[in-house]
GULUM-379488 format. One record per residue: x, y, z of N, C-alpha, C, O, CB in turn; residue in three letters. Coordinates in steps of 0.02 Angstrom, whole numbers, padded with zeros to 5 digits, always signed. Glycine has a CB too. Example, Ala and Ser with C-alpha at 12.3 -4.5 7.8 and 13.67 -1.06 7.14 Angstrom:
BEGIN
+00660-00284+00390+00615-00225+00390+00660-00165+00390+00712-00166+00423+00565-00224+00452ALA+00642-00112+00354+00684-00053+00357+00645+00002+00394+00670+00057+00402+00704-00030+00286SER
//
This chain:
BEGIN
+03261+04886+05527+03196+04848+05562+03145+04899+05603+03153+04954+05631+03224+04790+05621PRO+03102+04865+05594+03046+04877+05608+03006+04897+05651+02951+04923+05646+03033+04852+05599LEU+03047+04880+05710+03048+04916+05780+03080+04958+05792+03049+04992+05833+03062+04888+05827ALA+03147+04992+05776+03156+05053+05754+03125+05093+05728+03121+05151+05749+03187+05057+05730GLN+03099+05075+05685+03058+05139+05632+03006+05160+05692+03019+05218+05709+03005+05103+05541ALA+02954+05135+05728+02913+05152+05754+02966+05199+05827+02939+05219+05879+02860+05086+05762SER+03017+05205+05817+03029+05258+05875+03036+05323+05860+03031+05376+05891+03085+05247+05912ARG+03047+05309+05811+03069+05374+05752+02997+05444+05728+02957+05440+05682+03091+05319+05659VAL+03003+05487+05768+02945+05511+05761+02917+05554+05690+02960+05559+05646+02944+05546+05815ASP+02850+05586+05677+02833+05593+05586+02894+05636+05560+02920+05624+05505+02747+05643+05563ARG+02916+05688+05601+02973+05753+05596+03025+05706+05556+03036+05692+05497+03011+05793+05685ALA+03050+05687+05621+03127+05624+05571+03118+05595+05540+03167+05578+05506+03169+05571+05592ALA+03069+05574+05528+03056+05553+05467+03046+05573+05404+03068+05546+05353+03024+05533+05473VAL+03023+05605+05407+02990+05701+05337+03069+05691+05318+03091+05658+05271+02958+05832+05392GLN+03113+05735+05377+03194+05758+05387+03239+05689+05350+03279+05701+05306+03218+05769+05490THR+03230+05634+05368+03252+05562+05326+03246+05577+05244+03289+05587+05201+03192+05488+05347GLN+03179+05574+05242+03152+05585+05156+03210+05642+05110+03252+05650+05067+03054+05632+05158LYS+03156+05677+05178+03212+05780+05119+03271+05757+05095+03293+05763+05038+03256+05876+05184ARG+03309+05713+05168+03400+05727+05132+03407+05663+05098+03462+05638+05088+03481+05737+05199ALA+03342+05629+05077+03362+05586+05007+03339+05617+04974+03343+05581+04924+03342+05518+04990LEU+03321+05650+04961+03271+05677+04885+03344+05747+04886+03388+05733+04846+03141+05717+04906GLY+03356+05805+04920+03424+05820+04913+03510+05787+04921+03565+05813+04931+03416+05858+04946LEU+03480+05696+04904+03542+05703+04909+03563+05681+04833+03618+05691+04808+03571+05663+04969ALA+03507+05649+04801+03481+05627+04737+03471+05686+04678+03455+05680+04619+03413+05593+04753ARG+03488+05751+04723+03479+05811+04685+03550+05836+04661+03565+05881+04622+03439+05864+04728ALA+03608+05777+04714+03654+05819+04716+03699+05847+04770+03757+05829+04780+03629+05856+04694GLY+03660+05901+04810+03660+05905+04866+03678+05866+04936+03649+05871+04990+03621+05916+04860HIS+03749+05818+04913+03748+05769+04987+03783+05813+05042+03791+05795+05100+03797+05685+04979HIS+03800+05859+05023+03845+05895+05100+03771+05906+05126+03761+05876+05178+03909+05990+05093ASP+03707+05947+05096+03642+05974+05136+03634+05902+05167+03668+05892+05218+03567+06008+05086LYS+03589+05844+05143+03604+05789+05142+03620+05770+05204+03577+05761+05247+03644+05780+05101ALA+03698+05758+05219+03711+05710+05266+03714+05780+05334+03730+05758+05389+03793+05652+05244LEU+03699+05861+05331+03713+05877+05361+03633+05844+05412+03612+05826+05467+03743+05940+05340SER+03623+05851+05368+03526+05851+05386+03523+05786+05420+03486+05786+05469+03459+05848+05305LEU+03569+05700+05400+03541+05678+05426+03600+05655+05486+03577+05623+05533+03501+05640+05386LEU+03661+05667+05487+03698+05728+05568+03656+05745+05626+03656+05716+05681+03715+05819+05545GLU+03618+05796+05609+03555+05784+05655+03509+05738+05669+03482+05734+05724+03522+05817+05648GLY+03499+05713+05638+03449+05624+05664+03511+05582+05706+03495+05574+05765+03418+05554+05567LEU+03558+05562+05694+03565+05520+05681+03604+05546+05768+03636+05504+05800+03587+05496+05606LEU+03592+05619+05795+03627+05637+05870+03562+05619+05903+03554+05615+05964+03660+05726+05888GLU+03533+05612+05874+03436+05611+05925+03430+05526+05929+03419+05493+05979+03332+05657+05856ARG+03444+05492+05837+03441+05445+05860+03508+05398+05826+03510+05384+05766+03372+05427+05853TYR+03551+05382+05865+03622+05357+05850+03615+05291+05833+03648+05278+05784+03672+05363+05906PRO+03581+05240+05857+03557+05191+05843+03524+05158+05773+03533+05099+05757+03527+05194+05883ASP+03479+05210+05732+03430+05172+05690+03452+05159+05636+03450+05198+05588+03373+05199+05677HIS+03482+05087+05634+03463+05064+05565+03474+05111+05503+03524+05131+05472+03393+05049+05567TYR+03407+05120+05498+03380+05143+05418+03430+05224+05420+03467+05246+05377+03262+05157+05412SER+03415+05248+05478+03462+05329+05466+03531+05310+05421+03548+05314+05362+03498+05370+05560LEU+03561+05287+05488+03631+05250+05485+03655+05222+05413+03713+05231+05395+03627+05186+05535GLN+03610+05189+05375+03597+05143+05309+03603+05219+05272+03654+05222+05237+03508+05086+05300ARG+03575+05262+05271+03556+05301+05218+03603+05365+05238+03596+05419+05209+03471+05313+05213ASP+03646+05357+05281+03679+05391+05294+03761+05374+05241+03789+05414+05203+03672+05386+05369TYR+03779+05313+05256+03838+05294+05207+03816+05304+05135+03849+05332+05091+03862+05216+05216ILE+03743+05273+05129+03748+05267+05069+03754+05351+05037+03766+05365+04978+03686+05221+05048ARG+03747+05382+05073+03712+05440+05054+03809+05481+05043+03824+05522+05000+03640+05477+05131ILE+03845+05458+05082+03921+05474+05105+03965+05436+05016+04005+05461+04977+03947+05413+05208ALA+03929+05366+05019+03948+05332+04956+03926+05369+04896+03946+05349+04841+03919+05263+04953SER+03894+05411+04899+03867+05444+04813+03910+05474+04806+03937+05481+04752+03801+05492+04794TRP+03941+05519+04895+03974+05597+04877+04067+05578+04852+04110+05615+04827+03969+05661+04971LYS+04067+05513+04871+04146+05466+04851+04200+05482+04946+04260+05468+04948+04211+05532+04744ASN+04166+05507+05002+04177+05510+05025+04201+05447+05079+04181+05433+05135+04152+05547+05019ASP+04257+05411+05031+04263+05362+05090+04278+05366+05186+04256+05339+05236+04316+05329+05062CYS+04322+05409+05170+04364+05398+05240+04284+05425+05300+04284+05408+05359+04460+05470+05245PRO+04227+05466+05268+04163+05440+05312+04131+05417+05316+04092+05420+05363+04133+05452+05326ARG+04127+05366+05252+04078+05310+05233+04129+05249+05295+04108+05214+05342+04076+05288+05120VAL+04163+05253+05281+04202+05175+05324+04197+05199+05421+04191+05157+05466+04329+05164+05290LEU+04201+05277+05431+04200+05290+05500+04134+05266+05501+04121+05212+05528+04215+05364+05528ALA+04088+05303+05472+04014+05275+05471+03973+05210+05487+03928+05195+05526+03999+05279+05420ALA+04034+05158+05406+04006+05070+05430+04012+05064+05496+03963+05048+05529+04053+05000+05400PHE+04104+05083+05539+04126+05050+05590+04101+05061+05634+04116+05030+05685+04177+05051+05601ASP+04048+05116+05635+03980+05127+05689+03964+05086+05714+03969+05069+05773+03922+05147+05672ALA+03925+05044+05640+03878+05003+05651+03874+04930+05679+03913+04888+05658+03857+05003+05604LEU+03821+04914+05734+03817+04881+05757+03844+04810+05722+03803+04804+05677+03767+04894+05774ALA+03884+04760+05718+03873+04695+05721+03837+04672+05661+03844+04678+05600+03840+04678+05781PRO+03797+04646+05700+03736+04610+05649+03716+04651+05576+03704+04618+05526+03657+04607+05697GLU+03711+04731+05575+03709+04759+05547+03752+04784+05467+03729+04818+05421+03702+04777+05589TYR+03811+04758+05472+03866+04767+05468+03884+04761+05383+03913+04793+05339+03898+04722+05518GLN+03830+04667+05393+03834+04637+05319+03762+04610+05301+03745+04560+05271+03892+04570+05314THR+03721+04669+05334+03653+04668+05288+03657+04653+05196+03714+04651+05174+03620+04751+05300THR+03601+04643+05145+03624+04632+05072+03629+04696+05056+03657+04707+05002+03578+04591+05022PRO+03600+04765+05104+03575+04823+05074+03631+04867+05043+03634+04902+04993+03536+04861+05125SER+03692+04845+05111+03738+04885+05116+03792+04840+05086+03844+04871+05073+03748+04914+05185LEU+03793+04766+05068+03825+04751+05005+03834+04749+04963+03889+04747+04936+03832+04735+04992PHE+03753+04750+04926+03703+04771+04879+03782+04853+04863+03839+04862+04843+03590+04792+04929VAL+03734+04883+04885+03763+04968+04861+03848+04953+04853+03878+04986+04811+03746+05045+04941SER+03880+04910+04888+03950+04907+04884+04010+04953+04921+04065+04980+04917+03956+04913+04823GLY+03959+04938+04954+03989+04979+05058+04032+04904+05061+04088+04904+05036+03891+04993+05162VAL+04012+04857+05085+04015+04830+05140+04082+04793+05079+04137+04790+05107+03937+04790+05184TRP+04083+04771+05017+04177+04747+05006+04207+04803+04983+04253+04788+04944+04201+04682+04943PRO+04199+04867+04992+04243+04927+05018+04270+04914+05086+04325+04935+05105+04202+04995+05021LEU+04220+04871+05129+04262+04920+05214+04281+04864+05190+04335+04878+05165+04234+04949+05313TYR+04265+04775+05176+04348+04749+05181+04421+04764+05140+04477+04760+05164+04344+04682+05172TRP+04402+04783+05066+04467+04807+05043+04505+04837+05056+04565+04830+05042+04472+04825+05012LEU+04460+04910+05108+04486+04947+05146+04527+04904+05204+04587+04904+05190+04435+04991+05167THR+04515+04872+05255+04546+04861+05299+04572+04794+05275+04601+04772+05324+04513+04870+05358ASN+04577+04745+05221+04635+04699+05216+04681+04753+05176+04736+04726+05176+04617+04619+05174SER+04685+04796+05153+04744+04826+05134+04738+04902+05136+04711+04920+05083+04763+04801+05067MET+04749+04945+05167+04747+04995+05180+04782+05058+05126+04768+05114+05103+04766+04985+05238PRO+04831+05015+05123+04827+05075+05065+04800+05077+05020+04824+05121+04984+04870+05092+05038SER+04750+05047+04994+04731+05044+04927+04659+05116+04940+04616+05123+04983+04703+04944+04900LEU+04668+05133+04913+04616+05211+04876+04571+05186+04827+04587+05194+04768+04666+05278+04825LYS+04501+05149+04844+04479+05152+04831+04402+05184+04798+04362+05182+04845+04504+05135+04847LEU+04359+05219+04717+04328+05270+04704+04251+05218+04780+04259+05171+04820+04316+05288+04591PRO+04192+05259+04765+04143+05210+04780+04094+05227+04742+04087+05285+04723+04122+05204+04846LEU+04049+05175+04724+04010+05205+04619+03970+05165+04663+03990+05117+04696+04043+05175+04505VAL+03894+05195+04661+03811+05162+04671+03785+05219+04667+03799+05278+04672+03784+05120+04744SER+03720+05170+04653+03658+05207+04628+03636+05253+04661+03635+05244+04722+03607+05173+04620ARG+03608+05323+04633+03563+05369+04701+03530+05340+04697+03521+05317+04754+03534+05438+04708ARG+03475+05303+04642+03422+05303+04678+03384+05221+04685+03342+05195+04647+03378+05359+04644ASN+03422+05189+04758+03437+05126+04778+03426+05153+04833+03410+05100+04861+03499+05088+04763SER+03421+05196+04878+03429+05201+04972+03332+05217+04948+03319+05252+04898+03506+05300+05031VAL+03268+05184+04995+03227+05215+05019+03223+05196+05092+03264+05160+05121+03174+05209+04983SER+03180+05219+05112+03130+05236+05195+03127+05200+05217+03122+05150+05182+03064+05253+05208THR+03128+05187+05297+03095+05110+05335+03057+05178+05384+03077+05216+05429+03170+05027+05390VAL+02983+05168+05341+02935+05214+05391+02850+05169+05429+02813+05201+05467+02907+05292+05326THR
//
């Protein structure tokens, strides 16, 4: 949401963009590390949470995706951006059938930042 975006400083926005660039280049661990640092400062910022979840999905790190999805406020858990990327259906399937192990499939260029 735009109200949240105004609370993030310019350095954080640049770090978020850098993390996305690293992730698109296949450097998922470094990107996730940068976003983890931002999420320590801005734990409830949806755009940071969303990018963290998507990058973790690109890495096929299902436990990380599901833990981050659990941390989202309920009103964000059904947002179209997460549904389209396949995160919400994965979350629902995993919680409905705990023994199910699914790889995550998503497109690397589908993430955008909110500035």
